[in-house]
mmCIF file of the N, C-alpha and C atoms, coordinates in Angstrom:
data_MODEL
# 
_entry.id   MODEL 
# 
loop_
_atom_site.group_PDB 
_atom_site.id 
_atom_site.type_symbol 
_atom_site.label_atom_id 
_atom_site.label_alt_id 
_atom_site.label_comp_id 
_atom_site.label_asym_id 
_atom_site.label_entity_id 
_atom_site.label_seq_id 
_atom_site.pdbx_PDB_ins_code 
_atom_site.Cartn_x 
_atom_site.Cartn_y 
_atom_site.Cartn_z 
_atom_site.occupancy 
_atom_site.B_iso_or_equiv 
_atom_site.pdbx_formal_charge 
_atom_site.auth_seq_id 
_atom_site.auth_comp_id 
_atom_site.auth_asym_id 
_atom_site.auth_atom_id 
_atom_site.pdbx_PDB_model_num 
ATOM 1   N N  . MET A 1 1  ? -66.475 92.204 45.638 1.00 0.00 ? 1  MET A N  1 
ATOM 2   C CA . MET A 1 1  ? -67.231 91.442 46.603 1.00 0.00 ? 1  MET A CA 1 
ATOM 3   C C  . MET A 1 1  ? -66.945 89.963 46.365 1.00 0.00 ? 1  MET A C  1 
ATOM 4   N N  . LYS A 1 2  ? -66.702 89.239 47.427 1.00 0.00 ? 2  LYS A N  1 
ATOM 5   C CA . LYS A 1 2  ? -66.522 87.789 47.347 1.00 0.00 ? 2  LYS A CA 1 
ATOM 6   C C  . LYS A 1 2  ? -67.668 87.137 48.111 1.00 0.00 ? 2  LYS A C  1 
ATOM 7   N N  . LEU A 1 3  ? -68.301 86.151 47.493 1.00 0.00 ? 3  LEU A N  1 
ATOM 8   C CA . LEU A 1 3  ? -69.358 85.407 48.157 1.00 0.00 ? 3  LEU A CA 1 
ATOM 9   C C  . LEU A 1 3  ? -68.743 84.231 48.893 1.00 0.00 ? 3  LEU A C  1 
ATOM 10  N N  . LYS A 1 4  ? -69.524 83.637 49.818 1.00 0.00 ? 4  LYS A N  1 
ATOM 11  C CA . LYS A 1 4  ? -69.020 82.463 50.533 1.00 0.00 ? 4  LYS A CA 1 
ATOM 12  C C  . LYS A 1 4  ? -68.589 81.413 49.526 1.00 0.00 ? 4  LYS A C  1 
ATOM 13  N N  . PRO A 1 5  ? -67.420 80.836 49.708 1.00 0.00 ? 5  PRO A N  1 
ATOM 14  C CA . PRO A 1 5  ? -66.932 79.905 48.704 1.00 0.00 ? 5  PRO A CA 1 
ATOM 15  C C  . PRO A 1 5  ? -67.512 78.506 48.839 1.00 0.00 ? 5  PRO A C  1 
ATOM 16  N N  . THR A 1 6  ? -68.475 78.181 48.020 1.00 0.00 ? 6  THR A N  1 
ATOM 17  C CA . THR A 1 6  ? -68.772 76.796 47.728 1.00 0.00 ? 6  THR A CA 1 
ATOM 18  C C  . THR A 1 6  ? -67.773 76.451 46.645 1.00 0.00 ? 6  THR A C  1 
ATOM 19  N N  . PHE A 1 7  ? -67.775 77.304 45.655 1.00 0.00 ? 7  PHE A N  1 
ATOM 20  C CA . PHE A 1 7  ? -66.712 77.401 44.669 1.00 0.00 ? 7  PHE A CA 1 
ATOM 21  C C  . PHE A 1 7  ? -66.331 78.874 44.684 1.00 0.00 ? 7  PHE A C  1 
ATOM 22  N N  . GLU A 1 8  ? -65.082 79.184 44.428 1.00 0.00 ? 8  GLU A N  1 
ATOM 23  C CA . GLU A 1 8  ? -64.634 80.573 44.442 1.00 0.00 ? 8  GLU A CA 1 
ATOM 24  C C  . GLU A 1 8  ? -65.471 81.383 43.454 1.00 0.00 ? 8  GLU A C  1 
ATOM 25  N N  . THR A 1 9  ? -65.988 82.521 43.904 1.00 0.00 ? 9  THR A N  1 
ATOM 26  C CA . THR A 1 9  ? -66.874 83.358 43.097 1.00 0.00 ? 9  THR A CA 1 
ATOM 27  C C  . THR A 1 9  ? -66.374 84.792 43.103 1.00 0.00 ? 9  THR A C  1 
ATOM 28  N N  . ASP A 1 10 ? -66.283 85.389 41.927 1.00 0.00 ? 10 ASP A N  1 
ATOM 29  C CA . ASP A 1 10 ? -65.943 86.802 41.787 1.00 0.00 ? 10 ASP A CA 1 
ATOM 30  C C  . ASP A 1 10 ? -67.150 87.530 41.223 1.00 0.00 ? 10 ASP A C  1 
ATOM 31  N N  . VAL A 1 11 ? -67.454 88.685 41.781 1.00 0.00 ? 11 VAL A N  1 
ATOM 32  C CA . VAL A 1 11 ? -68.532 89.536 41.292 1.00 0.00 ? 11 VAL A CA 1 
ATOM 33  C C  . VAL A 1 11 ? -67.911 90.892 40.993 1.00 0.00 ? 11 VAL A C  1 
ATOM 34  N N  . TYR A 1 12 ? -68.146 91.402 39.782 1.00 0.00 ? 12 TYR A N  1 
ATOM 35  C CA . TYR A 1 12 ? -67.501 92.656 39.396 1.00 0.00 ? 12 TYR A CA 1 
ATOM 36  C C  . TYR A 1 12 ? -68.280 93.335 38.273 1.00 0.00 ? 12 TYR A C  1 
ATOM 37  N N  . ILE A 1 13 ? -67.958 94.588 38.012 1.00 0.00 ? 13 ILE A N  1 
ATOM 38  C CA . ILE A 1 13 ? -68.486 95.324 36.872 1.00 0.00 ? 13 ILE A CA 1 
ATOM 39  C C  . ILE A 1 13 ? -67.417 95.276 35.781 1.00 0.00 ? 13 ILE A C  1 
ATOM 40  N N  . SER A 1 14 ? -67.800 94.822 34.598 1.00 0.00 ? 14 SER A N  1 
ATOM 41  C CA . SER A 1 14 ? -66.841 94.708 33.498 1.00 0.00 ? 14 SER A CA 1 
ATOM 42  C C  . SER A 1 14 ? -66.474 96.084 32.954 1.00 0.00 ? 14 SER A C  1 
ATOM 43  N N  . ASP A 1 15 ? -65.424 96.123 32.146 1.00 0.00 ? 15 ASP A N  1 
ATOM 44  C CA . ASP A 1 15 ? -65.015 97.378 31.512 1.00 0.00 ? 15 ASP A CA 1 
ATOM 45  C C  . ASP A 1 15 ? -66.131 97.950 30.643 1.00 0.00 ? 15 ASP A C  1 
ATOM 46  N N  . GLY A 1 16 ? -66.985 97.084 30.109 1.00 0.00 ? 16 GLY A N  1 
ATOM 47  C CA . GLY A 1 16 ? -68.100 97.524 29.269 1.00 0.00 ? 16 GLY A CA 1 
ATOM 48  C C  . GLY A 1 16 ? -69.331 97.930 30.054 1.00 0.00 ? 16 GLY A C  1 
ATOM 49  N N  . GLY A 1 17 ? -69.274 97.846 31.392 1.00 0.00 ? 17 GLY A N  1 
ATOM 50  C CA . GLY A 1 17 ? -70.392 98.273 32.227 1.00 0.00 ? 17 GLY A CA 1 
ATOM 51  C C  . GLY A 1 17 ? -71.394 97.185 32.566 1.00 0.00 ? 17 GLY A C  1 
ATOM 52  N N  . TYR A 1 18 ? -71.030 95.934 32.341 1.00 0.00 ? 18 TYR A N  1 
ATOM 53  C CA . TYR A 1 18 ? -71.925 94.826 32.667 1.00 0.00 ? 18 TYR A CA 1 
ATOM 54  C C  . TYR A 1 18 ? -71.572 94.248 34.031 1.00 0.00 ? 18 TYR A C  1 
ATOM 55  N N  . PHE A 1 19 ? -72.583 93.776 34.746 1.00 0.00 ? 19 PHE A N  1 
ATOM 56  C CA . PHE A 1 19 ? -72.405 93.116 36.036 1.00 0.00 ? 19 PHE A CA 1 
ATOM 57  C C  . PHE A 1 19 ? -72.052 91.665 35.742 1.00 0.00 ? 19 PHE A C  1 
ATOM 58  N N  . ALA A 1 20 ? -70.957 91.195 36.276 1.00 0.00 ? 20 ALA A N  1 
ATOM 59  C CA . ALA A 1 20 ? -70.494 89.845 35.969 1.00 0.00 ? 20 ALA A CA 1 
ATOM 60  C C  . ALA A 1 20 ? -70.316 89.036 37.247 1.00 0.00 ? 20 ALA A C  1 
ATOM 61  N N  . ILE A 1 21 ? -70.722 87.767 37.169 1.00 0.00 ? 21 ILE A N  1 
ATOM 62  C CA . ILE A 1 21 ? -70.518 86.803 38.249 1.00 0.00 ? 21 ILE A CA 1 
ATOM 63  C C  . ILE A 1 21 ? -69.721 85.658 37.631 1.00 0.00 ? 21 ILE A C  1 
ATOM 64  N N  . ARG A 1 22 ? -68.517 85.453 38.139 1.00 0.00 ? 22 ARG A N  1 
ATOM 65  C CA . ARG A 1 22 ? -67.642 84.416 37.592 1.00 0.00 ? 22 ARG A CA 1 
ATOM 66  C C  . ARG A 1 22 ? -67.387 83.381 38.675 1.00 0.00 ? 22 ARG A C  1 
ATOM 67  N N  . GLN A 1 23 ? -67.547 82.104 38.300 1.00 0.00 ? 23 GLN A N  1 
ATOM 68  C CA . GLN A 1 23 ? -67.361 81.030 39.271 1.00 0.00 ? 23 GLN A CA 1 
ATOM 69  C C  . GLN A 1 23 ? -66.796 79.808 38.569 1.00 0.00 ? 23 GLN A C  1 
ATOM 70  N N  . GLU A 1 24 ? -65.931 79.105 39.266 1.00 0.00 ? 24 GLU A N  1 
ATOM 71  C CA . GLU A 1 24 ? -65.435 77.830 38.770 1.00 0.00 ? 24 GLU A CA 1 
ATOM 72  C C  . GLU A 1 24 ? -66.458 76.769 39.136 1.00 0.00 ? 24 GLU A C  1 
ATOM 73  N N  . ASN A 1 25 ? -66.860 75.937 38.168 1.00 0.00 ? 25 ASN A N  1 
ATOM 74  C CA . ASN A 1 25 ? -67.855 74.906 38.450 1.00 0.00 ? 25 ASN A CA 1 
ATOM 75  C C  . ASN A 1 25 ? -67.193 73.641 38.982 1.00 0.00 ? 25 ASN A C  1 
ATOM 76  N N  . SER A 1 26 ? -67.993 72.632 39.262 1.00 0.00 ? 26 SER A N  1 
ATOM 77  C CA . SER A 1 26 ? -67.484 71.400 39.866 1.00 0.00 ? 26 SER A CA 1 
ATOM 78  C C  . SER A 1 26 ? -66.552 70.624 38.939 1.00 0.00 ? 26 SER A C  1 
ATOM 79  N N  . MET A 1 27 ? -66.563 70.945 37.650 1.00 0.00 ? 27 MET A N  1 
ATOM 80  C CA . MET A 1 27 ? -65.679 70.286 36.688 1.00 0.00 ? 27 MET A CA 1 
ATOM 81  C C  . MET A 1 27 ? -64.374 71.064 36.507 1.00 0.00 ? 27 MET A C  1 
ATOM 82  N N  . GLY A 1 28 ? -64.215 72.156 37.271 1.00 0.00 ? 28 GLY A N  1 
ATOM 83  C CA . GLY A 1 28 ? -63.016 72.964 37.163 1.00 0.00 ? 28 GLY A CA 1 
ATOM 84  C C  . GLY A 1 28 ? -63.049 73.972 36.031 1.00 0.00 ? 28 GLY A C  1 
ATOM 85  N N  . GLU A 1 29 ? -64.199 74.089 35.366 1.00 0.00 ? 29 GLU A N  1 
ATOM 86  C CA . GLU A 1 29 ? -64.347 75.049 34.269 1.00 0.00 ? 29 GLU A CA 1 
ATOM 87  C C  . GLU A 1 29 ? -64.906 76.354 34.806 1.00 0.00 ? 29 GLU A C  1 
ATOM 88  N N  . GLU A 1 30 ? -64.566 77.445 34.159 1.00 0.00 ? 30 GLU A N  1 
ATOM 89  C CA . GLU A 1 30 ? -65.039 78.756 34.586 1.00 0.00 ? 30 GLU A CA 1 
ATOM 90  C C  . GLU A 1 30 ? -66.356 79.094 33.884 1.00 0.00 ? 30 GLU A C  1 
ATOM 91  N N  . ASP A 1 31 ? -67.353 79.507 34.660 1.00 0.00 ? 31 ASP A N  1 
ATOM 92  C CA . ASP A 1 31 ? -68.629 79.979 34.136 1.00 0.00 ? 31 ASP A CA 1 
ATOM 93  C C  . ASP A 1 31 ? -68.782 81.441 34.504 1.00 0.00 ? 31 ASP A C  1 
ATOM 94  N N  . THR A 1 32 ? -69.327 82.234 33.585 1.00 0.00 ? 32 THR A N  1 
ATOM 95  C CA . THR A 1 32 ? -69.557 83.647 33.854 1.00 0.00 ? 32 THR A CA 1 
ATOM 96  C C  . THR A 1 32 ? -70.974 84.008 33.434 1.00 0.00 ? 32 THR A C  1 
ATOM 97  N N  . VAL A 1 33 ? -71.690 84.669 34.323 1.00 0.00 ? 33 VAL A N  1 
ATOM 98  C CA . VAL A 1 33 ? -73.007 85.228 34.019 1.00 0.00 ? 33 VAL A CA 1 
ATOM 99  C C  . VAL A 1 33 ? -72.804 86.722 33.867 1.00 0.00 ? 33 VAL A C  1 
ATOM 100 N N  . ILE A 1 34 ? -73.258 87.274 32.746 1.00 0.00 ? 34 ILE A N  1 
ATOM 101 C CA . ILE A 1 34 ? -73.095 88.701 32.466 1.00 0.00 ? 34 ILE A CA 1 
ATOM 102 C C  . ILE A 1 34 ? -74.479 89.317 32.326 1.00 0.00 ? 34 ILE A C  1 
ATOM 103 N N  . LEU A 1 35 ? -74.737 90.364 33.116 1.00 0.00 ? 35 LEU A N  1 
ATOM 104 C CA . LEU A 1 35 ? -76.035 91.034 33.099 1.00 0.00 ? 35 LEU A CA 1 
ATOM 105 C C  . LEU A 1 35 ? -75.867 92.496 32.711 1.00 0.00 ? 35 LEU A C  1 
ATOM 106 N N  . SER A 1 36 ? -76.756 92.960 31.843 1.00 0.00 ? 36 SER A N  1 
ATOM 107 C CA . SER A 1 36 ? -76.777 94.385 31.512 1.00 0.00 ? 36 SER A CA 1 
ATOM 108 C C  . SER A 1 36 ? -77.333 95.137 32.716 1.00 0.00 ? 36 SER A C  1 
ATOM 109 N N  . PRO A 1 37 ? -77.172 96.449 32.765 1.00 0.00 ? 37 PRO A N  1 
ATOM 110 C CA . PRO A 1 37 ? -77.753 97.207 33.875 1.00 0.00 ? 37 PRO A CA 1 
ATOM 111 C C  . PRO A 1 37 ? -79.262 96.972 34.016 1.00 0.00 ? 37 PRO A C  1 
ATOM 112 N N  . GLU A 1 38 ? -79.983 96.883 32.906 1.00 0.00 ? 38 GLU A N  1 
ATOM 113 C CA . GLU A 1 38 ? -81.427 96.642 32.960 1.00 0.00 ? 38 GLU A CA 1 
ATOM 114 C C  . GLU A 1 38 ? -81.736 95.251 33.514 1.00 0.00 ? 38 GLU A C  1 
ATOM 115 N N  . GLN A 1 39 ? -80.976 94.256 33.088 1.00 0.00 ? 39 GLN A N  1 
ATOM 116 C CA . GLN A 1 39 ? -81.174 92.902 33.599 1.00 0.00 ? 39 GLN A CA 1 
ATOM 117 C C  . GLN A 1 39 ? -80.868 92.834 35.086 1.00 0.00 ? 39 GLN A C  1 
ATOM 118 N N  . LEU A 1 40 ? -79.805 93.504 35.522 1.00 0.00 ? 40 LEU A N  1 
ATOM 119 C CA . LEU A 1 40 ? -79.451 93.510 36.936 1.00 0.00 ? 40 LEU A CA 1 
ATOM 120 C C  . LEU A 1 40 ? -80.551 94.162 37.760 1.00 0.00 ? 40 LEU A C  1 
ATOM 121 N N  . ARG A 1 41 ? -81.114 95.280 37.266 1.00 0.00 ? 41 ARG A N  1 
ATOM 122 C CA . ARG A 1 41 ? -82.221 95.924 37.984 1.00 0.00 ? 41 ARG A CA 1 
ATOM 123 C C  . ARG A 1 41 ? -83.405 94.969 38.130 1.00 0.00 ? 41 ARG A C  1 
ATOM 124 N N  . ALA A 1 42 ? -83.723 94.223 37.070 1.00 0.00 ? 42 ALA A N  1 
ATOM 125 C CA . ALA A 1 42 ? -84.835 93.273 37.122 1.00 0.00 ? 42 ALA A CA 1 
ATOM 126 C C  . ALA A 1 42 ? -84.547 92.155 38.122 1.00 0.00 ? 42 ALA A C  1 
ATOM 127 N N  . VAL A 1 43 ? -83.331 91.634 38.125 1.00 0.00 ? 43 VAL A N  1 
ATOM 128 C CA . VAL A 1 43 ? -82.953 90.577 39.075 1.00 0.00 ? 43 VAL A CA 1 
ATOM 129 C C  . VAL A 1 43 ? -83.033 91.097 40.505 1.00 0.00 ? 43 VAL A C  1 
ATOM 130 N N  . MET A 1 44 ? -82.530 92.309 40.732 1.00 0.00 ? 44 MET A N  1 
ATOM 131 C CA . MET A 1 44 ? -82.559 92.883 42.083 1.00 0.00 ? 44 MET A CA 1 
ATOM 132 C C  . MET A 1 44 ? -83.993 93.110 42.554 1.00 0.00 ? 44 MET A C  1 
ATOM 133 N N  . ALA A 1 45 ? -84.865 93.590 41.673 1.00 0.00 ? 45 ALA A N  1 
ATOM 134 C CA . ALA A 1 45 ? -86.267 93.805 42.042 1.00 0.00 ? 45 ALA A CA 1 
ATOM 135 C C  . ALA A 1 45 ? -86.926 92.476 42.395 1.00 0.00 ? 45 ALA A C  1 
ATOM 136 N N  . TYR A 1 46 ? -86.664 91.449 41.599 1.00 0.00 ? 46 TYR A N  1 
ATOM 137 C CA . TYR A 1 46 ? -87.228 90.130 41.868 1.00 0.00 ? 46 TYR A CA 1 
ATOM 138 C C  . TYR A 1 46 ? -86.706 89.580 43.194 1.00 0.00 ? 46 TYR A C  1 
ATOM 139 N N  . ALA A 1 47 ? -85.412 89.726 43.440 1.00 0.00 ? 47 ALA A N  1 
ATOM 140 C CA . ALA A 1 47 ? -84.824 89.227 44.689 1.00 0.00 ? 47 ALA A CA 1 
ATOM 141 C C  . ALA A 1 47 ? -85.408 89.952 45.896 1.00 0.00 ? 47 ALA A C  1 
ATOM 142 N N  . ARG A 1 48 ? -85.614 91.275 45.786 1.00 0.00 ? 48 ARG A N  1 
ATOM 143 C CA . ARG A 1 48 ? -86.208 92.020 46.905 1.00 0.00 ? 48 ARG A CA 1 
ATOM 144 C C  . ARG A 1 48 ? -87.594 91.492 47.246 1.00 0.00 ? 48 ARG A C  1 
ATOM 145 N N  . VAL A 1 49 ? -88.397 91.215 46.226 1.00 0.00 ? 49 VAL A N  1 
ATOM 146 C CA . VAL A 1 49 ? -89.741 90.674 46.449 1.00 0.00 ? 49 VAL A CA 1 
ATOM 147 C C  . VAL A 1 49 ? -89.641 89.302 47.102 1.00 0.00 ? 49 VAL A C  1 
ATOM 148 N N  . GLN A 1 50 ? -88.761 88.456 46.597 1.00 0.00 ? 50 GLN A N  1 
ATOM 149 C CA . GLN A 1 50 ? -88.607 87.118 47.163 1.00 0.00 ? 50 GLN A CA 1 
ATOM 150 C C  . GLN A 1 50 ? -88.140 87.169 48.610 1.00 0.00 ? 50 GLN A C  1 
ATOM 151 N N  . LEU A 1 51 ? -87.179 88.021 48.914 1.00 0.00 ? 51 LEU A N  1 
ATOM 152 C CA . LEU A 1 51 ? -86.688 88.140 50.289 1.00 0.00 ? 51 LEU A CA 1 
ATOM 153 C C  . LEU A 1 51 ? -87.769 88.664 51.222 1.00 0.00 ? 51 LEU A C  1 
ATOM 154 N N  . ARG A 1 52 ? -88.608 89.548 50.726 1.00 0.00 ? 52 ARG A N  1 
ATOM 155 C CA . ARG A 1 52 ? -89.673 90.114 51.540 1.00 0.00 ? 52 ARG A CA 1 
ATOM 156 C C  . ARG A 1 52 ? -90.823 89.118 51.737 1.00 0.00 ? 52 ARG A C  1 
ATOM 157 N N  . ASP A 1 53 ? -91.224 88.435 50.668 1.00 0.00 ? 53 ASP A N  1 
ATOM 158 C CA . ASP A 1 53 ? -92.447 87.639 50.686 1.00 0.00 ? 53 ASP A CA 1 
ATOM 159 C C  . ASP A 1 53 ? -92.248 86.155 50.945 1.00 0.00 ? 53 ASP A C  1 
ATOM 160 N N  . SER A 1 54 ? -91.101 85.623 50.669 1.00 0.00 ? 54 SER A N  1 
ATOM 161 C CA . SER A 1 54 ? -90.884 84.183 50.797 1.00 0.00 ? 54 SER A CA 1 
ATOM 162 C C  . SER A 1 54 ? -89.740 83.932 51.763 1.00 0.00 ? 54 SER A C  1 
ATOM 163 N N  . ARG A 1 55 ? -90.026 83.254 52.834 1.00 0.00 ? 55 ARG A N  1 
ATOM 164 C CA . ARG A 1 55 ? -88.994 82.984 53.836 1.00 0.00 ? 55 ARG A CA 1 
ATOM 165 C C  . ARG A 1 55 ? -88.363 81.607 53.660 1.00 0.00 ? 55 ARG A C  1 
ATOM 166 N N  . THR A 1 56 ? -88.761 80.864 52.635 1.00 0.00 ? 56 THR A N  1 
ATOM 167 C CA . THR A 1 56 ? -88.230 79.512 52.502 1.00 0.00 ? 56 THR A CA 1 
ATOM 168 C C  . THR A 1 56 ? -87.315 79.316 51.310 1.00 0.00 ? 56 THR A C  1 
ATOM 169 N N  . TRP A 1 57 ? -87.371 80.151 50.305 1.00 0.00 ? 57 TRP A N  1 
ATOM 170 C CA . TRP A 1 57 ? -86.588 79.888 49.093 1.00 0.00 ? 57 TRP A CA 1 
ATOM 171 C C  . TRP A 1 57 ? -85.093 80.013 49.326 1.00 0.00 ? 57 TRP A C  1 
ATOM 172 N N  . TRP A 1 58 ? -84.680 80.773 50.319 1.00 0.00 ? 58 TRP A N  1 
ATOM 173 C CA . TRP A 1 58 ? -83.251 81.003 50.533 1.00 0.00 ? 58 TRP A CA 1 
ATOM 174 C C  . TRP A 1 58 ? -82.696 80.232 51.717 1.00 0.00 ? 58 TRP A C  1 
ATOM 175 N N  . ASN A 1 59 ? -83.493 79.328 52.282 1.00 0.00 ? 59 ASN A N  1 
ATOM 176 C CA . ASN A 1 59 ? -82.951 78.461 53.334 1.00 0.00 ? 59 ASN A CA 1 
ATOM 177 C C  . ASN A 1 59 ? -83.318 77.014 53.032 1.00 0.00 ? 59 ASN A C  1 
ATOM 178 N N  . ALA A 1 60 ? -82.968 76.124 53.891 1.00 0.00 ? 60 ALA A N  1 
ATOM 179 C CA . ALA A 1 60 ? -83.149 74.695 53.618 1.00 0.00 ? 60 ALA A CA 1 
ATOM 180 C C  . ALA A 1 60 ? -84.548 74.189 53.930 1.00 0.00 ? 60 ALA A C  1 
ATOM 181 N N  . GLU A 1 61 ? -85.421 75.035 54.438 1.00 0.00 ? 61 GLU A N  1 
ATOM 182 C CA . GLU A 1 61 ? -86.752 74.581 54.814 1.00 0.00 ? 61 GLU A CA 1 
ATOM 183 C C  . GLU A 1 61 ? -87.655 74.459 53.597 1.00 0.00 ? 61 GLU A C  1 
ATOM 184 N N  . GLU A 1 62 ? -88.534 73.473 53.644 1.00 0.00 ? 62 GLU A N  1 
ATOM 185 C CA . GLU A 1 62 ? -89.535 73.291 52.602 1.00 0.00 ? 62 GLU A CA 1 
ATOM 186 C C  . GLU A 1 62 ? -90.765 74.109 52.940 1.00 0.00 ? 62 GLU A C  1 
ATOM 187 N N  . ALA A 1 63 ? -91.429 74.636 51.916 1.00 0.00 ? 63 ALA A N  1 
ATOM 188 C CA . ALA A 1 63 ? -92.688 75.358 52.138 1.00 0.00 ? 63 ALA A CA 1 
ATOM 189 C C  . ALA A 1 63 ? -93.784 74.355 52.464 1.00 0.00 ? 63 ALA A C  1 
ATOM 190 N N  . ASP A 1 64 ? -94.694 74.732 53.366 1.00 0.00 ? 64 ASP A N  1 
ATOM 191 C CA . ASP A 1 64 ? -95.808 73.834 53.715 1.00 0.00 ? 64 ASP A CA 1 
ATOM 192 C C  . ASP A 1 64 ? -96.894 73.859 52.672 1.00 0.00 ? 64 ASP A C  1 
# 
């Protein structure tokens, strides 16, 4: 899966079974976030709640 490029981003499952997000930062250095399956489940659950309950965190609008 490729996300919209602000900076090129790769998302993949590592050989060890971890979910990885790799992106080049504004300094040209590579950053990687590695999540275990349990961490990924927690992030996904949190994101689902945020997408359902909060309509402002993922767009440019400020909450009133």
